[in-house]
TISE-22499 format. One record per residue (C-alpha): x, y, z. Coordinates in steps of 0.02 Angstrom, whole numbers, plus 50000, padded with zeros to 5 digits. Layout:
pt px=X; py=Y; pz=Z
...
***
This chain:
pt px=38769; py=51739; pz=44250
pt px=38916; py=51643; pz=44189
pt px=39074; py=51660; pz=44297
pt px=39252; py=51678; pz=44238
pt px=39392; py=51618; pz=44351
pt px=39559; py=51709; pz=44334
pt px=39708; py=51626; pz=44417
pt px=39855; py=51738; pz=44464
pt px=40004; py=51701; pz=44574
pt px=39953; py=51720; pz=44755
pt px=39765; py=51751; pz=44729
pt px=39603; py=51693; pz=44642
pt px=39460; py=51812; pz=44589
pt px=39286; py=51786; pz=44520
pt px=39210; py=51911; pz=44402
pt px=39051; py=51898; pz=44304
pt px=39052; py=51904; pz=44116
pt px=38938; py=52054; pz=44118
pt px=39053; py=52149; pz=44228
pt px=39199; py=52098; pz=44117
pt px=39109; py=52163; pz=43966
pt px=39066; py=52324; pz=44055
pt px=39249; py=52351; pz=44099
pt px=39308; py=52327; pz=43921
pt px=39175; py=52450; pz=43859
pt px=39217; py=52586; pz=43985
pt px=39355; py=52711; pz=43936
pt px=39518; py=52696; pz=44035
pt px=39515; py=52877; pz=44084
pt px=39352; py=52851; pz=44176
pt px=39401; py=52692; pz=44266
pt px=39577; py=52739; pz=44327
pt px=39591; py=52843; pz=44480
pt px=39716; py=52985; pz=44508
pt px=39836; py=52879; pz=44612
pt px=39839; py=52745; pz=44479
pt px=39874; py=52874; pz=44344
pt px=40020; py=52943; pz=44448
pt px=40092; py=52769; pz=44472
pt px=40072; py=52733; pz=44287
pt px=40158; py=52895; pz=44246
pt px=40307; py=52849; pz=44358
pt px=40320; py=52675; pz=44279
pt px=40307; py=52737; pz=44100
pt px=40476; py=52778; pz=44021
pt px=40500; py=52950; pz=43948
pt px=40519; py=52967; pz=43764
pt px=40687; py=53061; pz=43796
pt px=40767; py=52927; pz=43908
pt px=40915; py=52821; pz=43848
pt px=40941; py=52637; pz=43888
pt px=41090; py=52677; pz=44005
pt px=40988; py=52800; pz=44107
pt px=40858; py=52667; pz=44135
pt px=40990; py=52539; pz=44202
pt px=41109; py=52641; pz=44314
pt px=41137; py=52817; pz=44380
pt px=41273; py=52928; pz=44303
pt px=41453; py=52887; pz=44371
pt px=41595; py=53009; pz=44410
pt px=41718; py=52901; pz=44313
pt px=41615; py=52932; pz=44156
pt px=41676; py=53110; pz=44161
pt px=41861; py=53056; pz=44149
pt px=41948; py=53062; pz=43980
pt px=42065; py=52910; pz=43982
pt px=42147; py=52941; pz=43813
pt px=42314; py=52988; pz=43896
pt px=42391; py=53029; pz=44064
pt px=42379; py=53214; pz=44024
pt px=42195; py=53207; pz=43980
pt px=42163; py=53103; pz=44135
pt px=42249; py=53234; pz=44244
pt px=42148; py=53373; pz=44160
pt px=41988; py=53278; pz=44195
pt px=42035; py=53254; pz=44378
pt px=42068; py=53439; pz=44392
pt px=41901; py=53483; pz=44308
pt px=41798; py=53375; pz=44426
pt px=41896; py=53438; pz=44576
pt px=41963; py=53267; pz=44618
pt px=42016; py=53247; pz=44800
pt px=42093; py=53124; pz=44923
pt px=41924; py=53053; pz=44976
pt px=41880; py=53005; pz=44798
pt px=42038; py=52900; pz=44769
pt px=41974; py=52737; pz=44841
pt px=41795; py=52737; pz=44773
pt px=41847; py=52793; pz=44599
pt px=41986; py=52663; pz=44587
pt px=41865; py=52527; pz=44641
pt px=41742; py=52584; pz=44508
pt px=41869; py=52602; pz=44367
pt px=41966; py=52442; pz=44409
pt px=41805; py=52338; pz=44398
pt px=41769; py=52402; pz=44224
pt px=41948; py=52414; pz=44156
pt px=42116; py=52378; pz=44244
pt px=42204; py=52469; pz=44101
pt px=42107; py=52628; pz=44139
pt px=42142; py=52602; pz=44324
pt px=42329; py=52600; pz=44286
pt px=42314; py=52765; pz=44190
pt px=42216; py=52839; pz=44334
pt px=42349; py=52781; pz=44458
pt px=42488; py=52858; pz=44354
pt px=42392; py=53021; pz=44345
pt px=42372; py=53023; pz=44533
pt px=42557; py=52988; pz=44560
pt px=42610; py=53125; pz=44440
pt px=42489; py=53249; pz=44519
pt px=42596; py=53243; pz=44677
pt px=42689; py=53402; pz=44634
pt px=42553; py=53494; pz=44540
pt px=42394; py=53465; pz=44640
pt px=42363; py=53549; pz=44806
pt px=42334; py=53384; pz=44896
pt px=42436; py=53278; pz=44776
pt px=42544; py=53201; pz=44912
pt px=42392; py=53147; pz=45011
pt px=42315; py=53072; pz=44853
pt px=42474; py=52972; pz=44818
pt px=42471; py=52909; pz=44997
pt px=42288; py=52860; pz=44978
pt px=42332; py=52768; pz=44818
pt px=42459; py=52661; pz=44912
pt px=42333; py=52633; pz=45052
pt px=42201; py=52579; pz=44925
pt px=42321; py=52448; pz=44856
pt px=42356; py=52385; pz=45032
pt px=42175; py=52338; pz=45060
pt px=42127; py=52290; pz=44882
pt px=42232; py=52137; pz=44840
pt px=42390; py=52072; pz=44757
pt px=42345; py=52125; pz=44579
pt px=42295; py=52298; pz=44634
pt px=42456; py=52319; pz=44736
pt px=42561; py=52269; pz=44588
pt px=42466; py=52391; pz=44478
pt px=42503; py=52530; pz=44603
pt px=42688; py=52482; pz=44608
pt px=42693; py=52482; pz=44418
pt px=42614; py=52656; pz=44415
pt px=42749; py=52725; pz=44530
pt px=42887; py=52637; pz=44433
pt px=42830; py=52698; pz=44262
pt px=42813; py=52872; pz=44336
pt px=42996; py=52864; pz=44392
pt px=42942; py=52877; pz=44573
pt px=43002; py=52712; pz=44645
pt px=43085; py=52803; pz=44790
pt px=42915; py=52874; pz=44838
pt px=42841; py=52700; pz=44829
pt px=42973; py=52636; pz=44950
pt px=42938; py=52781; pz=45066
pt px=42753; py=52739; pz=45062
pt px=42793; py=52559; pz=45107
pt px=42899; py=52620; pz=45252
pt px=42745; py=52699; pz=45331
pt px=42646; py=52537; pz=45334
pt px=42636; py=52407; pz=45470
pt px=42765; py=52268; pz=45454
pt px=42641; py=52138; pz=45391
pt px=42573; py=52255; pz=45257
pt px=42748; py=52316; pz=45213
pt px=42808; py=52138; pz=45183
pt px=42664; py=52101; pz=45064
pt px=42685; py=52266; pz=44973
pt px=42875; py=52246; pz=44954
pt px=42852; py=52073; pz=44882
pt px=42730; py=52141; pz=44753
pt px=42846; py=52289; pz=44723
pt px=42985; py=52174; pz=44663
pt px=42860; py=52064; pz=44568
pt px=42800; py=52219; pz=44475
pt px=42976; py=52262; pz=44416
pt px=43038; py=52366; pz=44562
pt px=43226; py=52363; pz=44592
pt px=43344; py=52370; pz=44741
pt px=43419; py=52531; pz=44675
pt px=43270; py=52633; pz=44734
pt px=43266; py=52544; pz=44902
pt px=43450; py=52581; pz=44930
pt px=43425; py=52760; pz=44871
pt px=43287; py=52783; pz=44999
pt px=43398; py=52710; pz=45136
pt px=43538; py=52829; pz=45086
pt px=43424; py=52981; pz=45094
pt px=43357; py=52929; pz=45263
pt px=43532; py=52893; pz=45326
pt px=43587; py=53066; pz=45272
pt px=43447; py=53144; pz=45374
pt px=43498; py=53041; pz=45525
pt px=43679; py=53097; pz=45510
pt px=43623; py=53277; pz=45491
pt px=43530; py=53269; pz=45654
pt px=43669; py=53197; pz=45762
pt px=43722; py=53471; pz=45297
pt px=43735; py=53443; pz=45123
pt px=43589; py=53396; pz=45011
pt px=43580; py=53210; pz=44968
pt px=43670; py=53164; pz=44808
pt px=43552; py=53078; pz=44686
pt px=43660; py=53017; pz=44545
pt px=43552; py=52921; pz=44422
pt px=43391; py=52948; pz=44519
pt px=43246; py=53069; pz=44511
pt px=43307; py=53223; pz=44605
pt px=43132; py=53283; pz=44649
pt px=43087; py=53114; pz=44723
pt px=43242; py=53111; pz=44833
pt px=43211; py=53288; pz=44895
pt px=43029; py=53246; pz=44929
pt px=43079; py=53096; pz=45033
pt px=43209; py=53198; pz=45126
pt px=43079; py=53330; pz=45168
pt px=42955; py=53199; pz=45228
pt px=43086; py=53115; pz=45336
pt px=43139; py=53282; pz=45409
pt px=42959; py=53309; pz=45465
pt px=42955; py=53140; pz=45554
pt px=43136; py=53121; pz=45607
pt px=43088; py=53038; pz=45771
pt px=43006; py=52894; pz=45678
pt px=43151; py=52861; pz=45559
pt px=43207; py=52704; pz=45651
pt px=43037; py=52620; pz=45633
pt px=43028; py=52666; pz=45449
pt px=43201; py=52595; pz=45412
pt px=43162; py=52437; pz=45508
pt px=43001; py=52414; pz=45411
pt px=43088; py=52432; pz=45242
pt px=43236; py=52319; pz=45283
pt px=43121; py=52187; pz=45358
pt px=43009; py=52194; pz=45204
pt px=43157; py=52178; pz=45086
pt px=43221; py=52024; pz=45177
pt px=43046; py=51949; pz=45180
pt px=43037; py=51977; pz=44992
pt px=43187; py=51862; pz=44969
pt px=43320; py=51996; pz=44945
pt px=43482; py=52001; pz=45046
pt px=43591; py=52138; pz=45117
pt px=43717; py=52094; pz=44983
pt px=43594; py=52150; pz=44849
pt px=43583; py=52320; pz=44933
pt px=43770; py=52338; pz=44949
pt px=43795; py=52290; pz=44767
pt px=43685; py=52436; pz=44713
pt px=43794; py=52554; pz=44814
pt px=43960; py=52485; pz=44752
pt px=43987; py=52629; pz=44633
pt px=43939; py=52766; pz=44754
pt px=44056; py=52890; pz=44835
pt px=44104; py=52856; pz=45016
pt px=43992; py=52996; pz=45081
pt px=43837; py=52916; pz=45005
pt px=43889; py=52744; pz=45063
pt px=43908; py=52815; pz=45238
pt px=43727; py=52875; pz=45233
pt px=43673; py=52700; pz=45182
pt px=43777; py=52621; pz=45320
pt px=43696; py=52737; pz=45447
pt px=43524; py=52679; pz=45392
pt px=43574; py=52495; pz=45398
pt px=43645; py=52514; pz=45573
pt px=43484; py=52599; pz=45625
pt px=43394; py=52445; pz=45560
pt px=43494; py=52337; pz=45679
pt px=43632; py=52278; pz=45563
pt px=43802; py=52255; pz=45645
pt px=43965; py=52312; pz=45570
pt px=44013; py=52128; pz=45552
pt px=43853; py=52093; pz=45451
pt px=43887; py=52237; pz=45333
pt px=44069; py=52190; pz=45309
pt px=44028; py=52007; pz=45278
pt px=43903; py=52053; pz=45141
pt px=44021; py=52183; pz=45067
pt px=44160; py=52053; pz=45056
pt px=44047; py=51945; pz=44947
pt px=44049; py=52087; pz=44820
pt px=44238; py=52100; pz=44813
pt px=44385; py=52181; pz=44901
pt px=44353; py=52353; pz=44824
pt px=44175; py=52358; pz=44892
pt px=44237; py=52295; pz=45061
pt px=44366; py=52435; pz=45074
pt px=44235; py=52565; pz=45029
pt px=44118; py=52503; pz=45165
pt px=44260; py=52497; pz=45293
pt px=44289; py=52683; pz=45262
pt px=44101; py=52715; pz=45270
pt px=44087; py=52624; pz=45437
pt px=44227; py=52729; pz=45509
pt px=44142; py=52888; pz=45444
pt px=43979; py=52828; pz=45522
pt px=44061; py=52818; pz=45692
pt px=44104; py=52634; pz=45705
pt px=44266; py=52595; pz=45797
pt px=44426; py=52515; pz=45734
pt px=44401; py=52380; pz=45865
pt px=44234; py=52326; pz=45789
pt px=44309; py=52311; pz=45617
pt px=44471; py=52228; pz=45671
pt px=44376; py=52104; pz=45780
pt px=44282; py=52047; pz=45625
pt px=44433; py=52040; pz=45510
pt px=44537; py=51941; pz=45634
pt px=44447; py=51783; pz=45576
pt px=44461; py=51818; pz=45391
pt px=44587; py=51768; pz=45260
pt px=44757; py=51854; pz=45250
pt px=44712; py=51952; pz=45094
pt px=44555; py=52017; pz=45180
pt px=44658; py=52071; pz=45331
pt px=44774; py=52169; pz=45218
pt px=44630; py=52250; pz=45124
pt px=44542; py=52305; pz=45283
pt px=44702; py=52373; pz=45363
pt px=44740; py=52474; pz=45206
pt px=44561; py=52541; pz=45207
pt px=44576; py=52591; pz=45389
pt px=44738; py=52682; pz=45354
pt px=44655; py=52766; pz=45205
pt px=44511; py=52820; pz=45319
pt px=44634; py=52915; pz=45427
pt px=44652; py=52795; pz=45572
pt px=44823; py=52807; pz=45656
pt px=44955; py=52672; pz=45650
pt px=44950; py=52657; pz=45838
pt px=44761; py=52633; pz=45840
pt px=44767; py=52497; pz=45708
pt px=44915; py=52406; pz=45784
pt px=44836; py=52413; pz=45956
pt px=44702; py=52295; pz=45890
pt px=44814; py=52199; pz=45770
pt px=44928; py=52136; pz=45910
pt px=44780; py=52033; pz=45971
pt px=44782; py=51931; pz=45809
pt px=44861; py=51764; pz=45780
pt px=45040; py=51776; pz=45716
pt px=44999; py=51759; pz=45530
pt px=44861; py=51890; pz=45538
pt px=44972; py=52007; pz=45640
pt px=45111; py=51987; pz=45514
pt px=44991; py=52026; pz=45371
pt px=44923; py=52178; pz=45462
pt px=45097; py=52249; pz=45490
pt px=45142; py=52220; pz=45309
pt px=44985; py=52304; pz=45244
pt px=45007; py=52451; pz=45362
pt px=45185; py=52481; pz=45305
pt px=45136; py=52466; pz=45122
pt px=44993; py=52589; pz=45147
pt px=45082; py=52718; pz=45254
pt px=45271; py=52687; pz=45245
pt px=45274; py=52739; pz=45429
pt px=45400; py=52611; pz=45488
pt px=45446; py=52707; pz=45645
pt px=45265; py=52722; pz=45700
pt px=45239; py=52535; pz=45678
pt px=45393; py=52494; pz=45781
pt px=45352; py=52620; pz=45918
pt px=45174; py=52551; pz=45931
pt px=45239; py=52378; pz=45980
pt px=45390; py=52431; pz=46084
pt px=45307; py=52383; pz=46249
pt px=45237; py=52218; pz=46184
pt px=45299; py=52041; pz=46212
pt px=45455; py=51980; pz=46124
pt px=45351; py=51861; pz=46016
pt px=45247; py=52005; pz=45948
pt px=45402; py=52109; pz=45910
pt px=45482; py=51962; pz=45821
pt px=45324; py=51927; pz=45719
pt px=45307; py=52108; pz=45662
pt px=45492; py=52120; pz=45617
pt px=45481; py=51959; pz=45518
pt px=45331; py=52024; pz=45421
pt px=45412; py=52191; pz=45384
pt px=45576; py=52115; pz=45325
pt px=45477; py=51995; pz=45214
pt px=45394; py=52136; pz=45117
pt px=45551; py=52233; pz=45078
pt px=45596; py=52333; pz=45233
pt px=45786; py=52343; pz=45233
pt px=45886; py=52298; pz=45386
pt px=45972; py=52468; pz=45377
pt px=45803; py=52555; pz=45387
pt px=45744; py=52446; pz=45530
pt px=45902; py=52475; pz=45632
pt px=45899; py=52662; pz=45598
pt px=45717; py=52681; pz=45654
pt px=45744; py=52570; pz=45807
pt px=45893; py=52671; pz=45866
pt px=45824; py=52843; pz=45821
pt px=45637; py=52830; pz=45861
pt px=45612; py=52692; pz=45988
pt px=45639; py=52742; pz=46169
pt px=45806; py=52688; pz=46240
pt px=45734; py=52564; pz=46362
pt px=45646; py=52464; pz=46225
pt px=45781; py=52449; pz=46091
pt px=45850; py=52291; pz=46170
pt px=45690; py=52193; pz=46129
pt px=45701; py=52238; pz=45945
pt px=45884; py=52188; pz=45931
pt px=45846; py=52023; pz=46017
pt px=45705; py=51999; pz=45893
pt px=45821; py=52028; pz=45746
pt px=45946; py=51904; pz=45818
pt px=45807; py=51776; pz=45840
pt px=45766; py=51799; pz=45654
pt px=45945; py=51752; pz=45607
pt px=46024; py=51924; pz=45594
pt px=46200; py=51917; pz=45669
pt px=46265; py=52056; pz=45780
pt px=46397; py=52094; pz=45650
pt px=46264; py=52114; pz=45514
pt px=46163; py=52228; pz=45627
pt px=46317; py=52334; pz=45667
pt px=46361; py=52347; pz=45482
pt px=46183; py=52404; pz=45447
pt px=46198; py=52532; pz=45586
pt px=46361; py=52596; pz=45511
pt px=46273; py=52621; pz=45343
pt px=46137; py=52718; pz=45434
pt px=46266; py=52837; pz=45509
pt px=46399; py=52848; pz=45644
pt px=46275; py=52906; pz=45776
pt px=46163; py=52757; pz=45741
pt px=46315; py=52643; pz=45754
pt px=46353; py=52711; pz=45927
pt px=46174; py=52682; pz=45984
pt px=46175; py=52507; pz=45912
pt px=46336; py=52465; pz=46002
pt px=46258; py=52530; pz=46163
pt px=46111; py=52412; pz=46139
pt px=46228; py=52264; pz=46115
pt px=46325; py=52313; pz=46270
pt px=46161; py=52308; pz=46364
pt px=46115; py=52139; pz=46292
pt px=46278; py=52047; pz=46327
pt px=46371; py=52156; pz=46448
pt px=46391; py=52134; pz=46635
pt px=46339; py=52307; pz=46691
pt px=46346; py=52389; pz=46860
pt px=46302; py=52562; pz=46922
pt px=46432; py=52683; pz=46987
pt px=46495; py=52652; pz=47161
pt px=46472; py=52780; pz=47300
pt px=46655; py=52834; pz=47285
pt px=46639; py=52852; pz=47097
pt px=46480; py=52954; pz=47115
pt px=46565; py=53069; pz=47242
pt px=46709; py=53108; pz=47126
pt px=46594; py=53126; pz=46976
pt px=46486; py=53254; pz=47069
pt px=46641; py=53358; pz=47105
pt px=46668; py=53379; pz=46919
pt px=46496; py=53369; pz=46841
pt px=46377; py=53415; pz=46980
pt px=46200; py=53385; pz=46915
pt px=46240; py=53396; pz=46728
pt px=46235; py=53205; pz=46714
pt px=46101; py=53089; pz=46786
pt px=46229; py=52977; pz=46869
pt px=46096; py=52849; pz=46914
pt px=46082; py=52806; pz=46729
pt px=46268; py=52777; pz=46704
pt px=46318; py=52594; pz=46689
pt px=46493; py=52520; pz=46684
pt px=46518; py=52363; pz=46576
pt px=46656; py=52253; pz=46647
pt px=46617; py=52075; pz=46590
pt px=46554; py=52093; pz=46411
pt px=46611; py=51981; pz=46270
pt px=46561; py=52106; pz=46136
pt px=46649; py=52243; pz=46235
pt px=46808; py=52138; pz=46235
pt px=46798; py=52118; pz=46047
pt px=46765; py=52301; pz=46015
pt px=46902; py=52350; pz=46138
pt px=47022; py=52241; pz=46042
pt px=46970; py=52326; pz=45881
pt px=46985; py=52495; pz=45970
pt px=47162; py=52468; pz=46032
pt px=47106; py=52402; pz=46201
pt px=47043; py=52574; pz=46250
pt px=46878; py=52597; pz=46345
pt px=46738; py=52682; pz=46252
pt px=46570; py=52757; pz=46293
pt px=46402; py=52731; pz=46209
pt px=46282; py=52859; pz=46284
pt px=46262; py=52807; pz=46468
pt px=46361; py=52644; pz=46455
pt px=46549; py=52650; pz=46485
pt px=46635; py=52494; pz=46418
pt px=46796; py=52426; pz=46493
pt px=46888; py=52267; pz=46446
pt px=46851; py=52117; pz=46555
pt px=46957; py=52114; pz=46712
pt px=47017; py=52292; pz=46690
pt px=47052; py=52390; pz=46849
pt px=46950; py=52548; pz=46828
pt px=47054; py=52704; pz=46851
pt px=46958; py=52855; pz=46919
pt px=47041; py=52975; pz=46800
pt px=46993; py=52866; pz=46652
pt px=46816; py=52855; pz=46720
pt px=46806; py=53046; pz=46727
pt px=46869; py=53049; pz=46547
pt px=46730; py=52931; pz=46492
pt px=46601; py=53025; pz=46595
pt px=46646; py=53178; pz=46495
pt px=46588; py=53082; pz=46340
pt px=46426; py=53043; pz=46432
pt px=46407; py=53230; pz=46463
pt px=46438; py=53262; pz=46278
pt px=46299; py=53140; pz=46236
pt px=46182; py=53232; pz=46355
pt px=46212; py=53404; pz=46278
pt px=46241; py=53355; pz=46095
pt px=46157; py=53187; pz=46069
pt px=46229; py=53031; pz=45987
pt px=46323; py=53134; pz=45858
pt px=46461; py=53157; pz=45986
pt px=46517; py=52977; pz=45953
pt px=46550; py=53015; pz=45770
pt px=46644; py=53172; pz=45817
pt px=46748; py=53078; pz=45946
pt px=46796; py=52945; pz=45818
pt px=46842; py=53081; pz=45694
pt px=46950; py=53163; pz=45827
pt px=47039; py=52998; pz=45861
pt px=47078; py=52954; pz=45681
pt px=47086; py=53120; pz=45589
pt px=47106; py=53257; pz=45719
pt px=47213; py=53306; pz=45868
pt px=47154; py=53154; pz=45965
pt px=47216; py=53153; pz=46145
pt px=47345; py=53292; pz=46123
pt px=47312; py=53452; pz=46222
pt px=47449; py=53585; pz=46230
pt px=47456; py=53758; pz=46305
pt px=47436; py=53824; pz=46129
pt px=47273; py=53725; pz=46112
pt px=47212; py=53799; pz=46276
pt px=47254; py=53976; pz=46221
pt px=47169; py=53947; pz=46052
pt px=47011; py=53888; pz=46138
pt px=46995; py=54064; pz=46212
pt px=46900; py=54002; pz=46364
pt px=46774; py=53899; pz=46264
pt px=46772; py=53711; pz=46292
pt px=46669; py=53686; pz=46133
pt px=46815; py=53754; pz=46032
pt px=46912; py=53595; pz=46068
pt px=46883; py=53425; pz=45986
pt px=46783; py=53294; pz=46080
pt px=46932; py=53194; pz=46139
pt px=47026; py=53351; pz=46187
pt px=46877; py=53405; pz=46294
pt px=46883; py=53239; pz=46387
pt px=47072; py=53255; pz=46414
pt px=47051; py=53431; pz=46487
pt px=46919; py=53373; pz=46612
pt px=47020; py=53217; pz=46656
pt px=47179; py=53319; pz=46691
pt px=47080; py=53444; pz=46793
pt px=47019; py=53305; pz=46908
pt px=47189; py=53217; pz=46917
pt px=47285; py=53376; pz=46960
pt px=47158; py=53440; pz=47086
pt px=47091; py=53285; pz=47174
pt px=47183; py=53136; pz=47099
pt px=47357; py=53174; pz=47169
pt px=47432; py=53230; pz=47004
pt px=47576; py=53353; pz=47002
pt px=47512; py=53468; pz=46864
pt px=47431; py=53638; pz=46880
pt px=47244; py=53613; pz=46883
pt px=47208; py=53800; pz=46879
pt px=47244; py=53820; pz=46693
pt px=47114; py=53687; pz=46655
pt px=46984; py=53755; pz=46775
pt px=46904; py=53888; pz=46659
pt px=46867; py=53754; pz=46530
pt px=46829; py=53607; pz=46646
pt px=46703; py=53708; pz=46749
pt px=46591; py=53717; pz=46593
pt px=46537; py=53536; pz=46617
pt px=46477; py=53575; pz=46793
pt px=46295; py=53614; pz=46832
pt px=46240; py=53661; pz=47005
pt px=46101; py=53558; pz=47081
pt px=45942; py=53648; pz=47133
pt px=45845; py=53595; pz=47286
pt px=45698; py=53667; pz=47380
pt px=45736; py=53710; pz=47558
pt px=45607; py=53647; pz=47684
pt px=45488; py=53784; pz=47735
pt px=45387; py=53793; pz=47893
pt px=45235; py=53905; pz=47903
pt px=45160; py=53981; pz=48057
pt px=44980; py=53933; pz=48075
pt px=44928; py=54111; pz=48115
pt px=44992; py=54174; pz=47945
pt px=44857; py=54170; pz=47807
pt px=44896; py=54060; pz=47657
pt px=44892; py=54211; pz=47540
pt px=45036; py=54292; pz=47637
pt px=45147; py=54140; pz=47649
pt px=45310; py=54153; pz=47553
pt px=45355; py=54016; pz=47428
pt px=45499; py=53901; pz=47476
pt px=45669; py=53971; pz=47435
pt px=45770; py=53892; pz=47295
pt px=45944; py=53854; pz=47353
pt px=46085; py=53825; pz=47230
pt px=46223; py=53707; pz=47280
pt px=46385; py=53799; pz=47250
pt px=46515; py=53729; pz=47134
pt px=46695; py=53705; pz=47193
pt px=46776; py=53877; pz=47197
pt px=46948; py=53919; pz=47139
pt px=47055; py=53964; pz=47290
pt px=47189; py=54087; pz=47241
pt px=47357; py=54074; pz=47327
pt px=47404; py=54224; pz=47433
***
């Protein structure tokens, strides 16, 4: 029998020709066994099968209608699309068509408010981009941007780890994202932080729903706000953007919104100085707005003034005006400004006066400072239009008596003559003139307190109505000599200073006369000086007759100022000074300047008496000199 050799891969068989012929002649149905028929049936394609069904199983994405965003959303709803399907479906669709993947991404983003788990799906979309690659991340960013949901995109980035957030933020800007949405997110978050230390966040020009959504999400995780803000700011900087870019976007905002942004930036570790430096790069108007926002956010005047101390003069003025506009007091601002160099201090004082017109407050705030500071501030104020009359008036009327001398010395150091200062005081009013003269007497006069003998006689007449320890007698004063010459060589009183010509022997009666003017200043204020001058030149002057006493009807105030002093002087002279007149007719009027001193008598308590039953110390009045009637 002839043999046929059949060679097949992996094996060699020998079959006889007869057997081969027998096999060809036998029907297939008889030769094949049941298992072979079943295998053949599985390998034979059905007459109803299509080519696609033979190559791959049916895909879920084939059931999506990608003609529009709306049809895509309807398809997702029909197939009951869920959060777990986001990643596998995007992988599948992106491989076949990035365009369709973009439509699918937009549909997912816009389902946020309509689908039950829309927020979770949007979060899964961002997470898919994080692990997919640069192109996929940019596609996701584009989907959020074209869906007007950039703020949500930024919020999603804030929830990532720093390394992922940096990569995502870089792709966000590369895909057309802007700083406006980043700044808006920071503002919303800052508002929530301020609320928890309410109004709804203002969303001018932004998607209101997106801002509210972010606010709600942040409210739910308020404890993690700091980490989220840090992640966003770090990612923005890593993407090549600066703080100045953020501040520029907020330049047109109201101060309340800027304050929210500032709160977020401070939470991210930015100092007030950093924020101010970047704001200054955007102009003075932006700087002033951020100064007010920093104050509203709880930053101190000291922080802001410490930064501005090293800036240009115009910047100093702008910041000081902004602080005044933010409601900071003159005293608070000047307390920090006095630490500046002279030029900066001068500029601060000028700006503060221009912003508030509170000249008295500025002067009072520096009253206790060094002479150089007072001189610098006065120089700055006079340079921007403050009139000498106004300065002298405020110094005399508002600055405490013990500190006026420093201001007058400062004016003199700036070239203002005493005569010019006195003329300015005269224009401000007679009372101001008297106070100004008193200051000059203090500057140049040789003053001494009352002697023991003078105090004894003064107490007889005035008792405790005058603080005799404050009374000074000027006896060696060049200005006093000049003024005495102008005043007819008569002594005169300016509040607590009694001025005599040099070398004058002080008469006790005259001293009592001048002390009466001191008493008038105590009870009526500086206006008494004007009234005394009027009495000298236009009134009764030093004339007191019995008719004047009768017309007074027992009231000292019914007499003119100089007449009052004459009555008290005669009363002392006739009663204690050896005069020959009748002091009794002056007594009813002169006694009105007397005030009894009050003292507390020492009290000893018995130890066996409870504290609750102890009687308070008795108040003892020192009796005034009584009128002794002749028998």
